[in-house]
C-alpha positions in Angstrom: -1.1 -19.4 28.3 -0.8 -18.9 24.5 -2.0 -20.9 21.5 -0.6 -20.7 18.0 -3.6 -20.2 15.6 -1.7 -19.9 12.4 1.8 -20.2 10.9 3.4 -20.0 7.5 6.4 -19.2 5.3 7.2 -16.7 2.6 10.2 -15.6 0.5 11.3 -12.0 1.0 11.0 -9.7 -2.1 12.2 -6.4 -0.6 8.6 -5.1 -0.1 6.3 -5.1 2.9 4.4 -8.3 3.4 0.7 -8.4 4.2 -0.4 -11.6 5.9 -4.2 -12.3 6.2 -5.0 -14.2 9.4 -8.0 -16.4 10.2 -8.7 -14.4 13.4 -7.5 -11.6 15.5 -4.2 -12.2 17.2 -2.4 -11.1 20.4 1.2 -11.8 19.3 3.3 -12.6 16.3 6.8 -13.9 15.8 8.8 -13.9 12.6 12.1 -15.8 12.0 14.4 -14.8 9.2 15.9 -18.3 8.6 18.5 -17.0 6.1 19.9 -14.5 8.6 19.5 -16.8 11.6 22.0 -19.3 10.2 24.2 -16.6 8.8 26.8 -14.4 10.5 26.6 -11.1 8.6 26.6 -8.1 11.0 23.4 -6.1 11.7 21.2 -8.7 10.0 17.9 -9.2 11.8 17.1 -12.8 12.7 14.0 -12.8 14.9 11.1 -10.3 15.3 8.3 -10.2 17.9 5.1 -8.2 18.4 2.6 -8.3 21.2 -0.7 -6.5 21.6 -0.1 -3.3 23.4 2.9 -2.3 21.4 2.5 0.8 19.2 1.5 0.3 15.5 4.6 -0.1 13.3 6.8 -1.2 16.2 8.1 -4.5 17.7 11.3 -6.1 18.9 14.2 -7.4 16.9 17.1 -9.8 17.7 20.0 -9.4 15.3 23.7 -10.2 14.7 25.5 -7.5 16.4 28.8 -8.4 14.7 30.0 -10.8 12.0 29.6 -13.8 14.3 27.0 -15.2 16.6 27.0 -12.2 18.9 23.4 -11.2 19.6 22.0 -7.7 19.8 18.4 -6.7 20.7 16.4 -3.5 20.2 13.1 -2.0 19.5 12.2 -1.8 15.8 12.3 1.8 14.4 8.9 3.6 14.2 7.0 2.4 11.1 9.4 -0.5 10.5 7.7 -3.3 12.4 4.3 -4.9 12.8 0.9 -3.2 12.0 -2.3 -5.1 12.9 -5.2 -4.2 10.6 -8.8 -5.0 10.1 -10.0 -4.1 6.6 -13.7 -4.4 7.5 -13.3 -1.1 9.5 -14.9 1.4 7.2 -14.2 4.5 9.4 -11.5 6.9 8.4 -8.5 7.4 10.6 -8.1 10.6 12.7 -7.2 13.8 10.9 -3.4 14.3 10.9 -1.9 17.7 10.2 0.0 18.2 6.9 2.5 21.1 6.6 3.2 20.8 2.9 2.8 18.7 -0.2 6.0 19.1 -2.3 6.2 19.6 -6.1 8.4 16.5 -6.4 8.1 13.2 -8.3 6.6 11.5 -6.4 5.1 14.3 -4.2 5.9 14.1 -0.5 3.3 14.8 2.1 5.2 16.6 4.9 3.9 15.8 8.4 5.1 15.5 11.9 3.1 12.3 12.5 3.4 9.1 10.4 2.2 6.6 13.0 0.3 3.7 11.3 1.7 4.5 7.8 3.4 1.5 6.1 5.4 2.1 3.0 3.9 0.6 -0.2 0.9 -0.6 1.8 -1.1 2.2 3.5 -3.7 4.4 1.8 -4.4 8.0 2.8 -7.0 10.6 1.8 -6.0 14.3 1.7 -8.4 16.9 3.1 -8.6 20.7 2.6 -5.1 21.0 1.2 -4.4 24.7 0.7 -3.2 25.2 -2.9 -4.0 21.6 -3.6 -7.8 21.4 -3.9 -7.4 19.0 -6.9 -6.1 16.4 -4.4 -9.0 16.7 -2.0 -11.1 13.6 -1.4 -8.9 11.3 -3.5 -7.3 8.2 -2.0 -3.6 7.7 -2.6 -1.3 4.8 -1.9 1.7 5.7 0.2 5.2 5.1 -1.1 8.3 5.7 1.0 7.7 6.8 4.6 10.2 8.8 6.7 9.2 8.5 10.3 7.4 11.6 11.5 8.7 13.6 8.5 7.0 12.6 5.2 5.0 10.1 3.2 5.3 9.9 -0.6 2.2 9.7 -2.9 3.4 6.8 -4.8 1.3 7.0 -8.0 0.7 10.8 -8.5 2.6 12.8 -11.1 4.5 15.9 -10.0 2.0 18.6 -8.9 2.4 22.2 -8.0 3.5 22.5 -4.3 0.6 22.9 -1.8 0.4 23.3 1.9 -1.8 22.4 4.9 -4.3 20.9 6.2 -4.8 17.1 6.9 -4.5 13.5 5.8 -6.5 10.5 7.0 -5.7 6.8 6.8 -8.1 4.8 4.8 -8.9 1.0 5.1 -6.5 -1.0 2.9 -9.2 -2.4 0.6 -12.9 -2.2 -0.1 -14.9 -4.9 1.5 -16.7 -5.8 -1.8 -15.1 -6.2 -5.2 -15.0 -4.9 -7.9 -13.2 -1.6 -7.0 -13.5 1.6 -8.9 -10.2 3.6 -8.8 -9.2 7.2 -9.5 -6.8 7.7 -12.5 -3.7 9.8 -12.2 -2.1 9.1 -15.7 -2.9 7.6 -19.1 -0.2 7.2 -21.7 -0.6 7.9 -25.5 0.2 4.5 -26.9 -1.1 1.7 -29.1 -2.1 0.0 -25.9 -2.8 2.7 -23.3 -1.1 2.3 -20.0 -3.2 3.6 -17.0 -1.9 4.5 -13.5 -4.4 4.6 -10.6 -3.9 6.7 -7.4 -4.3 3.5 -5.3 -2.3 0.3 -6.2 -4.7 -1.6 -8.4 -6.3 -4.9 -7.7 -7.2 -5.8 -11.2 -6.5 -8.9 -13.3 -5.7 -9.6 -17.0 -8.9 -10.2 -18.9 -11.1 -7.9 -16.9 -13.0 -5.2 -18.8 -12.9 -1.6 -17.5 -15.0 1.4 -18.4 -13.2 4.8 -18.3 -14.6 8.1 -17.2 -12.3 11.0 -18.1 -13.8 14.5 -17.6 -12.6 17.5 -19.6 -10.4 18.7 -16.8 -8.0 15.8 -17.5 -7.6 16.5 -21.2 -7.9 13.0 -22.8 -11.7 13.2 -23.3 -11.5 10.7 -26.2 -11.0 8.0 -23.5 -14.3 9.0 -21.8 -16.9 6.2 -22.0 -14.6 3.7 -23.7 -14.4 0.1 -22.5 -11.1 -1.8 -22.7 -9.8 -5.2 -21.8 -6.8 -5.5 -19.5 -3.9 -7.1 -21.2 -1.2 -6.6 -18.6 -1.0 -5.6 -14.9 1.8 -4.4 -12.6 0.8 -3.9 -9.0 3.7 -4.3 -6.6 2.7 -1.0 -4.8 6.1 0.7 -5.1 6.5 4.0 -6.9 6.4 3.4 -10.7 5.1 -0.1 -10.3 1.3 0.2 -10.5 0.0 0.1 -14.1 -2.9 -1.3 -16.1 -2.4 -1.9 -19.9 -5.6 -2.0 -21.9 -6.4 -2.8 -25.6 -7.3 0.9 -26.4 -5.1 2.7 -28.9 -4.7 6.2 -27.4 -1.9 7.3 -29.8 -4.0 10.0 -31.4 -5.8 11.2 -28.2 -5.1 14.5 -26.6 -2.7 14.4 -23.6 -3.9 13.3 -20.2 -2.8 15.6 -17.4 -3.8 15.5 -13.8 -5.5 18.9 -13.1 -4.1 21.8 -11.2 -5.8 23.3 -8.2 -7.3 26.1 -10.4 -9.5 23.5 -12.2 -11.3 22.6 -9.0 -14.0 21.6 -8.6 -14.2 18.8 -11.1 -15.3 15.2 -11.4 -12.5 12.7 -11.0 -11.1 10.5 -13.7 -12.0 6.9 -12.9 -12.0 3.3 -14.1 -14.4 0.6 -13.1 -14.8 -3.1 -13.9 -17.8 -4.0 -16.1 -17.1 -7.7 -16.9 -14.7 -10.2 -18.4 -13.4 -10.7 -21.9 -15.2 -13.3 -23.9 -11.8 -15.0 -24.5 -11.4 -15.7 -20.8 -12.5 -18.9 -19.1 -15.9 -18.4 -17.6 -15.9 -16.0 -14.7 -18.4 -13.3 -13.7 -16.3 -10.4 -12.4 -19.4 -8.8 -10.9 -19.9 -11.8 -8.5 -17.5 -9.9 -6.3 -20.3 -7.4 -5.5 -21.6 -9.9 -3.0 -18.3 -11.4 -1.9 -16.9 -10.0 1.3 -13.2 -9.5 1.0 -12.6 -8.0 4.5 -9.7 -9.5 6.3 -7.9 -9.3 9.6 -4.1 -9.5 9.3 -0.6 -8.1 9.9 1.5 -5.8 7.7 5.2 -6.5 8.1 7.0 -3.4 7.1 10.0 -3.1 4.9 11.8 -1.5 7.9 14.6 0.8 8.7 18.3 0.6 7.9 17.7 -0.4 4.3 15.4 -3.2 5.4 18.1 -5.1 7.3 16.1 -5.0 10.6 12.7 -5.7 8.9 10.2 -8.4 9.7 9.5 -8.7 5.9 13.1 -9.6 5.1 16.2 -7.8 4.0 15.5 -5.2 1.3 19.1 -5.6 0.0 18.9 -9.4 0.2 15.7 -10.5 -1.5 15.2 -14.3 -1.3 15.4 -14.5 2.5 13.4 -17.5 3.8 10.9 -16.2 6.4 8.9 -18.3 8.9 6.1 -16.8 11.0 3.6 -17.8 13.6 0.8 -15.9 15.3 -1.4 -16.7 18.2 -3.9 -15.8 21.0 -3.2 -15.4 24.7 -5.9 -17.3 26.5 -5.3 -15.6 29.8 -4.8 -11.9 30.2 -2.0 -11.2 32.6 -1.7 -7.5 32.0 -1.8 -5.9 35.4 -1.0 -2.4 34.4 
């Protein structure tokens, strides 16, 4: 017997969807209402996940032709459902890396991408030969090609590097505010900052910047700025913080090469709120537990057509979901 513990609705925007749940779940079902009542070929209509299925997998029911003909299949690896618990502080197992390319964004080449969700997962690189400057820094993952590569969404083009490992990191810190590593700062009347992990900041927050000499823009070191604009969709090129600091005359910021290692990382950290904001103590978050249990609905394979988060090429899909617990375990395997 199963019981629905939670249900909801969202509008697809072409990106993965993270749904926080009020408790752990044993199954989840997603209906793409837009595609269900449509007749476009190869459009996913219903998606299902049950405990025991591999992370990133699930089942899909779709229009096999431009009519009501039904097709059914397993969702491609990394394109389905991923259950998460952000209170788990332990790192994922070490996964072998064969290369980090000198591309923009860089690609981490690996034969194992299980558990990685595009524009959602965070990884930490370890002992990268020729890429020591990347060691110990957390990076948001951009596009994922199953068992082939994962893009470092918010890192400028580095020198190519090779082995050894990456490890999956919990999707968010349990307590706010977060400090984040910086990968780029523009020279502008209002400096635009890029962080290695998709930021979780808000307009009106005040950030202190730490920029060691290895990064070049030492004039920024120690300054405090107020956030005036934020972009944080998670996709490559869509993770910026604009602050009221004029960096036009500063030296150029550049993410260090491996030869500069070891060095202290460039960082930003919240220190309060602007006096112009309605009363709020940003540091209250230091005692507010933000840990959640939830499900990540991937953007999926086949251009997002068979995706539980909606069709990437058809943003605006109306999505209904429900999740529940199985009260009796009938697994006899």
